C-alpha positions as semicolon CSV with decimal commas, in nm:
position;residue;x (nm);y (nm);z (nm)
1;M;1,517;0,370;0,387
2;T;1,152;0,318;0,477
3;Q;1,074;0,075;0,758
4;I;0,721;-0,052;0,832
5;R;0,611;-0,285;1,109
6;V;0,326;-0,513;0,997
7;E;0,009;-0,520;1,209
8;L;-0,267;-0,727;1,049
9;P;-0,630;-0,742;1,165
10;E;-0,686;-1,037;1,402
11;A;-0,879;-1,237;1,142
12;L;-0,579;-1,249;0,908
13;T;-0,278;-1,473;0,964
14;S;-0,098;-1,349;0,652
15;M;-0,159;-1,148;0,338
16;P;0,029;-1,053;0,022
17;V;0,265;-0,764;0,086
18;K;0,118;-0,564;-0,204
19;A;-0,230;-0,584;-0,047
20;F;-0,094;-0,486;0,294
21;L;0,100;-0,187;0,163
22;T;-0,180;-0,054;-0,057
23;Q;-0,468;-0,116;0,187
24;H;-0,302;-0,033;0,519
25;E;-0,003;0,191;0,440
26;G;-0,138;0,411;0,159
27;I;0,111;0,296;-0,102
28;S;-0,005;0,390;-0,453
29;S;0,024;0,154;-0,749
30;T;0,310;0,368;-0,885
31;Q;0,494;0,346;-0,553
32;W;0,431;-0,031;-0,542
33;K;0,599;-0,069;-0,883
34;R;0,902;0,126;-0,758
35;I;0,921;-0,091;-0,443
36;K;0,882;-0,412;-0,643
37;H;1,162;-0,319;-0,883
38;S;1,392;-0,143;-0,635
39;G;1,600;-0,448;-0,544
40;T;1,598;-0,328;-0,182
41;F;1,280;-0,495;-0,049
42;R;1,340;-0,695;0,269
43;V;1,130;-0,872;0,530
44;G;1,306;-0,924;0,861
45;G;1,632;-0,810;0,701
46;I;1,617;-1,079;0,430
47;L;1,610;-0,966;0,067
48;C;1,285;-1,090;-0,091
49;N;1,093;-1,088;-0,416
50;A;0,827;-0,829;-0,325
51;A;0,580;-0,959;-0,582
52;R;0,574;-1,306;-0,420
53;T;0,596;-1,220;-0,052
54;E;0,332;-1,276;0,218
55;V;0,360;-1,087;0,545
56;R;0,247;-1,166;0,900
57;T;0,190;-0,953;1,208
58;G;0,526;-0,855;1,356
59;D;0,719;-0,865;1,029
60;I;0,945;-0,568;0,962
61;I;0,938;-0,453;0,599
62;T;1,214;-0,228;0,466
63;F;1,272;-0,077;0,123
64;D;1,437;0,222;-0,038
65;I;1,261;0,403;-0,321
66;V;1,403;0,755;-0,287
67;R;1,488;0,860;-0,640
68;P;1,742;1,125;-0,730
69;S;1,581;1,467;-0,756
70;D;1,633;1,727;-1,026
71;I;1,577;1,995;-0,762
72;E;1,903;2,146;-0,641
73;P;1,914;2,215;-0,264
74;E;1,969;2,584;-0,185
75;D;2,031;2,756;0,147
76;L;1,725;2,984;0,150
77;P;1,517;3,120;0,439
78;L;1,258;2,864;0,548
79;D;0,981;2,951;0,794
80;I;0,895;2,610;0,942
81;R;0,578;2,611;1,150
82;Y;0,559;2,235;1,224
83;E;0,773;1,927;1,167
84;D;0,758;1,560;1,263
85;N;0,881;1,234;1,107
86;Y;0,618;1,246;0,832
87;L;0,519;1,609;0,772
88;L;0,663;1,955;0,732
89;I;0,448;2,269;0,735
90;V;0,618;2,575;0,593
91;N;0,498;2,935;0,565
92;K;0,567;3,022;0,200
93;P;0,631;3,391;0,132
94;A;0,460;3,570;-0,154
95;G;0,678;3,584;-0,464
96;Q;0,824;3,233;-0,425
97;L;0,733;2,935;-0,644
98;V;0,646;2,606;-0,474
99;H;0,817;2,398;-0,749
100;P;1,106;2,474;-0,981
101;T;1,008;2,515;-1,347
102;T;1,210;2,481;-1,663
103;K;1,247;2,860;-1,672
104;E;1,303;2,908;-1,296
105;A;1,496;2,627;-1,133
106;H;1,623;2,821;-0,831
107;S;1,497;3,006;-0,523
108;T;1,182;2,793;-0,490
109;L;1,032;2,634;-0,182
110;G;1,145;2,296;-0,318
111;N;1,507;2,412;-0,327
112;A;1,484;2,539;0,032
113;V;1,315;2,225;0,166
114;L;1,569;1,990;0,009
115;Y;1,850;2,198;0,158
116;W;1,681;2,172;0,501
117;Y;1,662;1,792;0,471
118;K;2,027;1,768;0,364
119;A;2,147;2,002;0,641
120;H;1,968;1,788;0,901
121;G;2,087;1,451;0,765
122;E;1,745;1,351;0,630
123;H;1,696;1,177;0,297
124;H;1,356;1,264;0,155
125;A;1,225;1,364;-0,183
126;Y;1,013;1,676;-0,220
127;H;0,641;1,588;-0,179
128;P;0,421;1,899;-0,146
129;V;0,060;1,800;-0,078
130;H;-0,078;2,117;-0,237
131;R;0,046;2,435;-0,404
132;L;0,002;2,806;-0,364
133;D;0,035;3,058;-0,646
134;R;0,361;3,247;-0,665
135;N;0,212;3,568;-0,527
136;T;0,020;3,395;-0,246
137;S;0,174;3,354;0,097
138;G;0,059;3,088;0,340
139;L;0,113;2,744;0,484
140;V;0,221;2,459;0,258
141;L;0,192;2,100;0,376
142;I;0,484;1,883;0,265
143;A;0,492;1,506;0,313
144;K;0,831;1,356;0,390
145;V;0,734;1,018;0,245
146;P;0,531;0,948;-0,070
147;Q;0,267;0,733;0,102
148;V;0,172;1,024;0,329
149;Q;0,141;1,253;0,027
150;Y;-0,075;0,989;-0,143
151;K;-0,305;0,959;0,159
152;L;-0,344;1,337;0,193
153;T;-0,397;1,416;-0,175
154;P;-0,760;1,411;-0,294
155;R;-0,818;1,115;-0,523
156;H;-1,005;1,144;-0,851
157;G;-1,369;1,043;-0,813
158;E;-1,363;0,989;-0,439
159;G;-1,467;1,341;-0,348
160;K;-1,244;1,352;-0,043
């Protein structure tokens, strides 16, 4: 369950929740659609229609948009170099895929990361910010929440 505390700029007394989430929290339009249709959107603990909700400074927004993953968690070695509530940085060994494929669904970094989350009681989907080729070793940045992945991924046409 994602929980966000609303902090609006002083000039604003309220704003539509969609505008707040997309402008201030990095929620993509795809994520917004999932939030809007999740049936779990709440403000201050009260179930609301996300499409018609205005938020104010101090409001607590909660929603759950974690979707079931096709990636099967596997207990594999995982060389974690950094972890916090939003990010995981893992040293990927050469020879390992970042994502499962239709031909190779096991022994990937995705399988190992999802096992790590499960073993530590965390409920995240797999959101790598970038990829490395199979035969390349190195650090892979993994976002624990989709809005962090969205903010860190270069956007088309923005040149960031």
